[in-house]
Backbone as XML, in Angstrom:
<?xml version="1.0"?>
<chain id="A" units="angstrom">
  <residue number="1" name="MET">
    <atom name="N" x="100.324" y="95.614" z="76.080"/>
    <atom name="CA" x="99.913" y="96.198" z="77.280"/>
    <atom name="C" x="100.952" y="97.284" z="77.706"/>
  </residue>
  <residue number="2" name="ASN">
    <atom name="N" x="100.460" y="98.388" z="78.191"/>
    <atom name="CA" x="101.333" y="99.504" z="78.557"/>
    <atom name="C" x="101.721" y="99.327" z="80.051"/>
  </residue>
  <residue number="3" name="ALA">
    <atom name="N" x="103.046" y="99.071" z="80.299"/>
    <atom name="CA" x="103.475" y="98.857" z="81.707"/>
    <atom name="C" x="103.428" y="100.116" z="82.531"/>
  </residue>
  <residue number="4" name="LEU">
    <atom name="N" x="103.362" y="101.279" z="81.872"/>
    <atom name="CA" x="103.382" y="102.566" z="82.628"/>
    <atom name="C" x="101.927" y="103.066" z="82.876"/>
  </residue>
  <residue number="5" name="PHE">
    <atom name="N" x="100.923" y="102.333" z="82.448"/>
    <atom name="CA" x="99.533" y="102.773" z="82.588"/>
    <atom name="C" x="99.162" y="102.780" z="84.080"/>
  </residue>
  <residue number="6" name="ARG">
    <atom name="N" x="98.607" y="103.866" z="84.540"/>
    <atom name="CA" x="98.117" y="103.975" z="85.931"/>
    <atom name="C" x="96.682" y="104.483" z="85.885"/>
  </residue>
  <residue number="7" name="LYS">
    <atom name="N" x="95.833" y="103.853" z="86.620"/>
    <atom name="CA" x="94.442" y="104.251" z="86.687"/>
    <atom name="C" x="94.391" y="105.583" z="87.457"/>
  </residue>
  <residue number="8" name="PRO">
    <atom name="N" x="93.791" y="106.619" z="86.896"/>
    <atom name="CA" x="93.797" y="107.869" z="87.663"/>
    <atom name="C" x="92.979" y="107.794" z="88.913"/>
  </residue>
  <residue number="9" name="LYS">
    <atom name="N" x="93.425" y="108.564" z="89.924"/>
    <atom name="CA" x="92.743" y="108.561" z="91.224"/>
    <atom name="C" x="92.022" y="109.823" z="91.385"/>
  </residue>
  <residue number="10" name="PHE">
    <atom name="N" x="91.602" y="110.477" z="90.327"/>
    <atom name="CA" x="90.735" y="111.650" z="90.413"/>
    <atom name="C" x="89.708" y="111.673" z="89.320"/>
  </residue>
  <residue number="11" name="VAL">
    <atom name="N" x="88.614" y="112.347" z="89.601"/>
    <atom name="CA" x="87.533" y="112.494" z="88.674"/>
    <atom name="C" x="87.524" y="113.956" z="88.316"/>
  </residue>
  <residue number="12" name="PRO">
    <atom name="N" x="87.834" y="114.324" z="87.012"/>
    <atom name="CA" x="87.772" y="115.770" z="86.694"/>
    <atom name="C" x="86.406" y="116.274" z="86.431"/>
  </residue>
  <residue number="13" name="VAL">
    <atom name="N" x="86.105" y="117.456" z="87.054"/>
    <atom name="CA" x="84.850" y="118.170" z="86.871"/>
    <atom name="C" x="85.279" y="119.534" z="86.366"/>
  </residue>
  <residue number="14" name="LYS">
    <atom name="N" x="84.794" y="119.902" z="85.114"/>
    <atom name="CA" x="85.247" y="121.098" z="84.492"/>
    <atom name="C" x="84.093" y="122.121" z="84.516"/>
  </residue>
  <residue number="15" name="PHE">
    <atom name="N" x="84.517" y="123.302" z="84.925"/>
    <atom name="CA" x="83.583" y="124.514" z="84.926"/>
    <atom name="C" x="84.241" y="125.447" z="84.006"/>
  </residue>
  <residue number="16" name="HIS">
    <atom name="N" x="83.516" y="126.129" z="83.098"/>
    <atom name="CA" x="84.104" y="127.148" z="82.221"/>
    <atom name="C" x="83.944" y="128.438" z="82.974"/>
  </residue>
  <residue number="17" name="ASN">
    <atom name="N" x="85.058" y="129.036" z="83.250"/>
    <atom name="CA" x="85.195" y="130.310" z="83.987"/>
    <atom name="C" x="84.875" y="130.125" z="85.452"/>
  </residue>
  <residue number="18" name="LEU">
    <atom name="N" x="85.335" y="129.078" z="86.021"/>
    <atom name="CA" x="85.125" y="128.769" z="87.507"/>
    <atom name="C" x="85.595" y="129.909" z="88.362"/>
  </residue>
  <residue number="19" name="SER">
    <atom name="N" x="86.744" y="130.486" z="88.094"/>
    <atom name="CA" x="87.307" y="131.570" z="88.905"/>
    <atom name="C" x="86.506" y="132.853" z="88.748"/>
  </residue>
  <residue number="20" name="GLY">
    <atom name="N" x="85.653" y="132.954" z="87.703"/>
    <atom name="CA" x="84.828" y="134.139" z="87.490"/>
    <atom name="C" x="83.498" y="134.035" z="88.334"/>
  </residue>
  <residue number="21" name="TYR">
    <atom name="N" x="83.215" y="132.876" z="88.804"/>
    <atom name="CA" x="81.993" y="132.657" z="89.610"/>
    <atom name="C" x="82.309" y="132.627" z="91.105"/>
  </residue>
  <residue number="22" name="ASP">
    <atom name="N" x="81.372" y="132.387" z="91.929"/>
    <atom name="CA" x="81.659" y="132.235" z="93.343"/>
    <atom name="C" x="82.109" y="130.915" z="93.694"/>
  </residue>
  <residue number="23" name="ALA">
    <atom name="N" x="83.371" y="130.587" z="93.302"/>
    <atom name="CA" x="83.937" y="129.198" z="93.573"/>
    <atom name="C" x="84.077" y="128.995" z="95.075"/>
  </residue>
  <residue number="24" name="HIS">
    <atom name="N" x="84.221" y="129.969" z="95.868"/>
    <atom name="CA" x="84.422" y="129.790" z="97.284"/>
    <atom name="C" x="83.168" y="129.229" z="97.894"/>
  </residue>
  <residue number="25" name="LEU">
    <atom name="N" x="81.956" y="129.421" z="97.292"/>
    <atom name="CA" x="80.769" y="128.828" z="97.728"/>
    <atom name="C" x="80.738" y="127.258" z="97.443"/>
  </residue>
  <residue number="26" name="PHE">
    <atom name="N" x="81.359" y="126.873" z="96.320"/>
    <atom name="CA" x="81.467" y="125.473" z="95.977"/>
    <atom name="C" x="82.381" y="124.792" z="96.981"/>
  </residue>
  <residue number="27" name="VAL">
    <atom name="N" x="83.461" y="125.496" z="97.317"/>
    <atom name="CA" x="84.422" y="124.910" z="98.248"/>
    <atom name="C" x="83.768" y="124.690" z="99.581"/>
  </residue>
  <residue number="28" name="LYS">
    <atom name="N" x="82.975" y="125.605" z="100.085"/>
    <atom name="CA" x="82.288" y="125.406" z="101.369"/>
    <atom name="C" x="81.317" y="124.243" z="101.376"/>
  </residue>
  <residue number="29" name="ASN">
    <atom name="N" x="80.603" y="124.055" z="100.214"/>
    <atom name="CA" x="79.621" y="122.935" z="100.133"/>
    <atom name="C" x="80.353" y="121.638" z="99.867"/>
  </residue>
  <residue number="30" name="VAL">
    <atom name="N" x="81.420" y="121.661" z="99.132"/>
    <atom name="CA" x="82.160" y="120.403" z="98.966"/>
    <atom name="C" x="82.845" y="119.948" z="100.200"/>
  </residue>
  <residue number="31" name="ASN">
    <atom name="N" x="83.180" y="120.891" z="101.095"/>
    <atom name="CA" x="83.763" y="120.524" z="102.388"/>
    <atom name="C" x="82.817" y="119.707" z="103.215"/>
  </residue>
  <residue number="32" name="MET">
    <atom name="N" x="81.460" y="119.941" z="102.993"/>
    <atom name="CA" x="80.469" y="119.143" z="103.771"/>
    <atom name="C" x="80.172" y="117.785" z="103.245"/>
  </residue>
  <residue number="33" name="MET">
    <atom name="N" x="80.936" y="117.318" z="102.176"/>
    <atom name="CA" x="80.663" y="115.997" z="101.617"/>
    <atom name="C" x="81.344" y="114.895" z="102.457"/>
  </residue>
  <residue number="34" name="GLY">
    <atom name="N" x="81.632" y="115.169" z="103.665"/>
    <atom name="CA" x="82.256" y="114.129" z="104.520"/>
    <atom name="C" x="83.735" y="114.439" z="104.731"/>
  </residue>
  <residue number="35" name="GLU">
    <atom name="N" x="84.398" y="113.503" z="105.344"/>
    <atom name="CA" x="85.832" y="113.705" z="105.692"/>
    <atom name="C" x="86.675" y="113.634" z="104.450"/>
  </residue>
  <residue number="36" name="GLY">
    <atom name="N" x="87.816" y="114.296" z="104.531"/>
    <atom name="CA" x="88.704" y="114.394" z="103.439"/>
    <atom name="C" x="89.220" y="115.802" z="103.221"/>
  </residue>
  <residue number="37" name="ASP">
    <atom name="N" x="90.475" y="115.884" z="102.759"/>
    <atom name="CA" x="91.077" y="117.201" z="102.559"/>
    <atom name="C" x="90.601" y="117.936" z="101.298"/>
  </residue>
  <residue number="38" name="ILE">
    <atom name="N" x="90.630" y="119.249" z="101.325"/>
    <atom name="CA" x="90.438" y="120.109" z="100.169"/>
    <atom name="C" x="91.720" y="120.809" z="99.771"/>
  </residue>
  <residue number="39" name="ASP">
    <atom name="N" x="92.157" y="120.585" z="98.597"/>
    <atom name="CA" x="93.322" y="121.252" z="98.072"/>
    <atom name="C" x="92.931" y="122.293" z="97.064"/>
  </residue>
  <residue number="40" name="CYS">
    <atom name="N" x="93.520" y="123.516" z="97.173"/>
    <atom name="CA" x="93.125" y="124.650" z="96.311"/>
    <atom name="C" x="94.348" y="125.244" z="95.541"/>
  </residue>
  <residue number="41" name="ILE">
    <atom name="N" x="94.068" y="125.788" z="94.378"/>
    <atom name="CA" x="95.009" y="126.658" z="93.696"/>
    <atom name="C" x="94.297" y="127.973" z="93.551"/>
  </residue>
  <residue number="42" name="PRO">
    <atom name="N" x="94.516" y="128.901" z="94.455"/>
    <atom name="CA" x="93.763" y="130.156" z="94.500"/>
    <atom name="C" x="94.390" y="131.234" z="93.617"/>
  </residue>
  <residue number="43" name="ASN">
    <atom name="N" x="93.546" y="132.133" z="93.120"/>
    <atom name="CA" x="94.019" y="133.359" z="92.501"/>
    <atom name="C" x="94.018" y="134.443" z="93.591"/>
  </residue>
  <residue number="44" name="THR">
    <atom name="N" x="92.827" y="134.452" z="94.290"/>
    <atom name="CA" x="92.674" y="135.375" z="95.453"/>
    <atom name="C" x="91.972" y="134.534" z="96.493"/>
  </residue>
  <residue number="45" name="GLU">
    <atom name="N" x="91.555" y="135.188" z="97.585"/>
    <atom name="CA" x="90.917" y="134.466" z="98.686"/>
    <atom name="C" x="89.521" y="133.928" z="98.217"/>
  </residue>
  <residue number="46" name="GLU">
    <atom name="N" x="88.922" y="134.550" z="97.296"/>
    <atom name="CA" x="87.591" y="134.072" z="96.840"/>
    <atom name="C" x="87.596" y="133.505" z="95.450"/>
  </residue>
  <residue number="47" name="LYS">
    <atom name="N" x="88.702" y="133.574" z="94.699"/>
    <atom name="CA" x="88.712" y="133.046" z="93.294"/>
    <atom name="C" x="89.751" y="131.910" z="93.238"/>
  </residue>
  <residue number="48" name="TYR">
    <atom name="N" x="89.284" y="130.765" z="92.773"/>
    <atom name="CA" x="90.089" y="129.572" z="92.629"/>
    <atom name="C" x="90.296" y="129.176" z="91.200"/>
  </residue>
  <residue number="49" name="MET">
    <atom name="N" x="91.461" y="128.740" z="90.825"/>
    <atom name="CA" x="91.684" y="128.219" z="89.460"/>
    <atom name="C" x="91.261" y="126.705" z="89.456"/>
  </residue>
  <residue number="50" name="SER">
    <atom name="N" x="91.536" y="126.053" z="90.626"/>
    <atom name="CA" x="91.196" y="124.659" z="90.730"/>
    <atom name="C" x="91.123" y="124.299" z="92.196"/>
  </residue>
  <residue number="51" name="PHE">
    <atom name="N" x="90.319" y="123.270" z="92.554"/>
    <atom name="CA" x="90.304" y="122.761" z="93.917"/>
    <atom name="C" x="89.917" y="121.276" z="93.804"/>
  </residue>
  <residue number="52" name="SER">
    <atom name="N" x="90.371" y="120.512" z="94.730"/>
    <atom name="CA" x="90.084" y="119.071" z="94.803"/>
    <atom name="C" x="89.567" y="118.699" z="96.131"/>
  </residue>
  <residue number="53" name="LYS">
    <atom name="N" x="88.735" y="117.663" z="96.207"/>
    <atom name="CA" x="88.233" y="117.086" z="97.418"/>
    <atom name="C" x="88.562" y="115.630" z="97.490"/>
  </residue>
  <residue number="54" name="SER">
    <atom name="N" x="89.267" y="115.250" z="98.495"/>
    <atom name="CA" x="89.598" y="113.819" z="98.666"/>
    <atom name="C" x="88.427" y="113.058" z="99.297"/>
  </residue>
  <residue number="55" name="ILE">
    <atom name="N" x="88.141" y="111.966" z="98.756"/>
    <atom name="CA" x="87.047" y="111.054" z="99.180"/>
    <atom name="C" x="87.657" y="109.860" z="99.862"/>
  </residue>
  <residue number="56" name="HIS">
    <atom name="N" x="87.159" y="109.549" z="101.069"/>
    <atom name="CA" x="87.667" y="108.346" z="101.794"/>
    <atom name="C" x="86.454" y="107.340" z="101.944"/>
  </residue>
  <residue number="57" name="ASP">
    <atom name="N" x="86.898" y="106.112" z="102.181"/>
    <atom name="CA" x="85.852" y="105.111" z="102.463"/>
    <atom name="C" x="85.604" y="105.032" z="103.931"/>
  </residue>
  <residue number="58" name="ASP">
    <atom name="N" x="84.775" y="104.086" z="104.385"/>
    <atom name="CA" x="84.385" y="104.055" z="105.763"/>
    <atom name="C" x="85.572" y="103.744" z="106.686"/>
  </residue>
  <residue number="59" name="GLU">
    <atom name="N" x="86.572" y="103.086" z="106.198"/>
    <atom name="CA" x="87.750" y="102.765" z="106.966"/>
    <atom name="C" x="88.821" y="103.897" z="106.923"/>
  </residue>
  <residue number="60" name="LYS">
    <atom name="N" x="88.499" y="105.083" z="106.443"/>
    <atom name="CA" x="89.279" y="106.267" z="106.317"/>
    <atom name="C" x="90.516" y="105.987" z="105.443"/>
  </residue>
  <residue number="61" name="LYS">
    <atom name="N" x="90.374" y="105.120" z="104.469"/>
    <atom name="CA" x="91.445" y="104.902" z="103.524"/>
    <atom name="C" x="91.113" y="105.792" z="102.319"/>
  </residue>
  <residue number="62" name="PHE">
    <atom name="N" x="92.168" y="106.399" z="101.690"/>
    <atom name="CA" x="91.954" y="107.271" z="100.523"/>
    <atom name="C" x="91.428" y="106.378" z="99.399"/>
  </residue>
  <residue number="63" name="LYS">
    <atom name="N" x="90.345" y="106.943" z="98.771"/>
    <atom name="CA" x="89.711" y="106.288" z="97.612"/>
    <atom name="C" x="90.057" y="106.981" z="96.345"/>
  </residue>
  <residue number="64" name="TYR">
    <atom name="N" x="89.658" y="108.302" z="96.147"/>
    <atom name="CA" x="89.925" y="109.068" z="95.008"/>
    <atom name="C" x="89.634" y="110.567" z="95.287"/>
  </residue>
  <residue number="65" name="LYS">
    <atom name="N" x="89.917" y="111.402" z="94.375"/>
    <atom name="CA" x="89.637" y="112.839" z="94.476"/>
    <atom name="C" x="88.689" y="113.268" z="93.424"/>
  </residue>
  <residue number="66" name="ILE">
    <atom name="N" x="87.933" y="114.304" z="93.733"/>
    <atom name="CA" x="87.080" y="114.997" z="92.758"/>
    <atom name="C" x="87.849" y="116.293" z="92.512"/>
  </residue>
  <residue number="67" name="ARG">
    <atom name="N" x="88.254" y="116.502" z="91.279"/>
    <atom name="CA" x="89.054" y="117.722" z="90.952"/>
    <atom name="C" x="88.253" y="118.684" z="90.082"/>
  </residue>
  <residue number="68" name="PHE">
    <atom name="N" x="87.977" y="119.818" z="90.623"/>
    <atom name="CA" x="87.192" y="120.916" z="89.942"/>
    <atom name="C" x="88.263" y="121.759" z="89.281"/>
  </residue>
  <residue number="69" name="ILE">
    <atom name="N" x="88.095" y="121.937" z="87.917"/>
    <atom name="CA" x="89.092" y="122.645" z="87.037"/>
    <atom name="C" x="88.403" y="123.788" z="86.311"/>
  </residue>
  <residue number="70" name="ASP">
    <atom name="N" x="89.041" y="124.910" z="86.235"/>
    <atom name="CA" x="88.596" y="126.045" z="85.426"/>
    <atom name="C" x="89.009" y="125.894" z="83.996"/>
  </residue>
  <residue number="71" name="SER">
    <atom name="N" x="88.122" y="125.444" z="83.108"/>
    <atom name="CA" x="88.540" y="125.119" z="81.704"/>
    <atom name="C" x="88.896" y="126.495" z="80.972"/>
  </residue>
  <residue number="72" name="PHE">
    <atom name="N" x="88.366" y="127.590" z="81.469"/>
    <atom name="CA" x="88.664" y="128.868" z="80.812"/>
    <atom name="C" x="90.150" y="129.179" z="80.882"/>
  </residue>
  <residue number="73" name="ARG">
    <atom name="N" x="90.857" y="128.662" z="81.828"/>
    <atom name="CA" x="92.319" y="128.836" z="81.973"/>
    <atom name="C" x="93.049" y="128.174" z="80.785"/>
  </residue>
  <residue number="74" name="PHE">
    <atom name="N" x="92.454" y="127.144" z="80.225"/>
    <atom name="CA" x="93.032" y="126.395" z="79.142"/>
    <atom name="C" x="92.547" y="126.794" z="77.807"/>
  </residue>
  <residue number="75" name="LEU">
    <atom name="N" x="91.251" y="127.238" z="77.755"/>
    <atom name="CA" x="90.605" y="127.632" z="76.507"/>
    <atom name="C" x="89.989" y="129.074" z="76.777"/>
  </residue>
  <residue number="76" name="PRO">
    <atom name="N" x="90.780" y="130.125" z="76.702"/>
    <atom name="CA" x="90.245" y="131.422" z="77.030"/>
    <atom name="C" x="89.424" y="132.046" z="75.948"/>
  </residue>
  <residue number="77" name="ILE">
    <atom name="N" x="88.283" y="131.491" z="75.711"/>
    <atom name="CA" x="87.329" y="131.904" z="74.685"/>
    <atom name="C" x="85.954" y="131.555" z="75.153"/>
  </residue>
  <residue number="78" name="SER">
    <atom name="N" x="84.920" y="132.156" z="74.676"/>
    <atom name="CA" x="83.562" y="131.871" z="75.147"/>
    <atom name="C" x="83.100" y="130.444" z="74.687"/>
  </residue>
  <residue number="79" name="LEU">
    <atom name="N" x="82.206" y="129.870" z="75.499"/>
    <atom name="CA" x="81.613" y="128.535" z="75.041"/>
    <atom name="C" x="80.931" y="128.610" z="73.716"/>
  </residue>
  <residue number="80" name="ASP">
    <atom name="N" x="80.289" y="129.788" z="73.469"/>
    <atom name="CA" x="79.556" y="129.941" z="72.235"/>
    <atom name="C" x="80.513" y="129.824" z="71.048"/>
  </residue>
  <residue number="81" name="LYS">
    <atom name="N" x="81.622" y="130.413" z="71.156"/>
    <atom name="CA" x="82.650" y="130.346" z="70.024"/>
    <atom name="C" x="83.210" y="128.956" z="69.951"/>
  </residue>
  <residue number="82" name="LEU">
    <atom name="N" x="83.519" y="128.321" z="71.093"/>
    <atom name="CA" x="84.062" y="126.993" z="71.083"/>
    <atom name="C" x="83.053" y="125.975" z="70.424"/>
  </residue>
  <residue number="83" name="ALA">
    <atom name="N" x="81.805" y="126.114" z="70.820"/>
    <atom name="CA" x="80.714" y="125.254" z="70.199"/>
    <atom name="C" x="80.498" y="125.512" z="68.782"/>
  </residue>
  <residue number="84" name="GLY">
    <atom name="N" x="80.770" y="126.794" z="68.321"/>
    <atom name="CA" x="80.616" y="127.160" z="66.942"/>
    <atom name="C" x="81.581" y="126.422" z="66.022"/>
  </residue>
  <residue number="85" name="ASN">
    <atom name="N" x="82.631" y="125.907" z="66.576"/>
    <atom name="CA" x="83.644" y="125.149" z="65.762"/>
    <atom name="C" x="83.221" y="123.748" z="65.489"/>
  </residue>
  <residue number="86" name="LEU">
    <atom name="N" x="82.100" y="123.264" z="66.098"/>
    <atom name="CA" x="81.633" y="121.853" z="65.931"/>
    <atom name="C" x="80.579" y="121.750" z="64.934"/>
  </residue>
  <residue number="87" name="GLU">
    <atom name="N" x="80.490" y="120.573" z="64.336"/>
    <atom name="CA" x="79.403" y="120.255" z="63.465"/>
    <atom name="C" x="78.261" y="119.771" z="64.245"/>
  </residue>
  <residue number="88" name="PRO">
    <atom name="N" x="76.979" y="119.887" z="63.742"/>
    <atom name="CA" x="75.833" y="119.422" z="64.556"/>
    <atom name="C" x="75.918" y="117.971" z="65.027"/>
  </residue>
  <residue number="89" name="ASN">
    <atom name="N" x="76.525" y="117.115" z="64.160"/>
    <atom name="CA" x="76.579" y="115.680" z="64.547"/>
    <atom name="C" x="77.637" y="115.467" z="65.626"/>
  </residue>
  <residue number="90" name="GLN">
    <atom name="N" x="78.381" y="116.428" z="66.065"/>
    <atom name="CA" x="79.437" y="116.255" z="67.056"/>
    <atom name="C" x="78.882" y="116.561" z="68.531"/>
  </residue>
  <residue number="91" name="PHE">
    <atom name="N" x="77.636" y="116.842" z="68.638"/>
    <atom name="CA" x="76.971" y="117.085" z="69.957"/>
    <atom name="C" x="76.305" y="115.807" z="70.476"/>
  </residue>
  <residue number="92" name="LYS">
    <atom name="N" x="77.016" y="114.670" z="70.396"/>
    <atom name="CA" x="76.531" y="113.355" z="70.767"/>
    <atom name="C" x="75.856" y="113.337" z="72.179"/>
  </residue>
  <residue number="93" name="HIS">
    <atom name="N" x="76.652" y="113.780" z="73.194"/>
    <atom name="CA" x="76.204" y="113.722" z="74.514"/>
    <atom name="C" x="75.099" y="114.719" z="74.873"/>
  </residue>
  <residue number="94" name="THR">
    <atom name="N" x="75.097" y="115.789" z="74.201"/>
    <atom name="CA" x="74.049" y="116.834" z="74.351"/>
    <atom name="C" x="72.731" y="116.264" z="73.844"/>
  </residue>
  <residue number="95" name="ARG">
    <atom name="N" x="72.786" y="115.639" z="72.618"/>
    <atom name="CA" x="71.587" y="115.005" z="72.076"/>
    <atom name="C" x="71.106" y="113.881" z="72.935"/>
  </residue>
  <residue number="96" name="GLU">
    <atom name="N" x="71.991" y="113.041" z="73.521"/>
    <atom name="CA" x="71.526" y="111.915" z="74.321"/>
    <atom name="C" x="70.872" y="112.413" z="75.620"/>
  </residue>
  <residue number="97" name="THR">
    <atom name="N" x="71.352" y="113.594" z="76.171"/>
    <atom name="CA" x="70.778" y="114.064" z="77.379"/>
    <atom name="C" x="69.534" y="114.879" z="77.178"/>
  </residue>
  <residue number="98" name="PHE">
    <atom name="N" x="69.534" y="115.743" z="76.110"/>
    <atom name="CA" x="68.435" y="116.715" z="75.990"/>
    <atom name="C" x="67.542" y="116.412" z="74.781"/>
  </residue>
  <residue number="99" name="GLY">
    <atom name="N" x="67.912" y="115.396" z="74.024"/>
    <atom name="CA" x="67.030" y="115.016" z="72.929"/>
    <atom name="C" x="67.139" y="115.859" z="71.678"/>
  </residue>
</chain>
């Protein structure tokens, strides 16, 4: 058993090229998901590299965060080229969802 293991308190949601889209619109809508803070890592006033929304339970205790991440910052290449590196049998979740 790993004594240093910690259960993460965030759920990662990855968008490829999030800062290239209208991320500020996501932030406005995520803000309406109830009480809880929003933390941002902005490039400009309208472009964000990452933002998180804290989710609380009914007793206003911290539960977890939803963290929106721009995957393009880590893999600066198109999704077409990234997917081109995979074999057809490696699209397990895509096949399960779309058949």
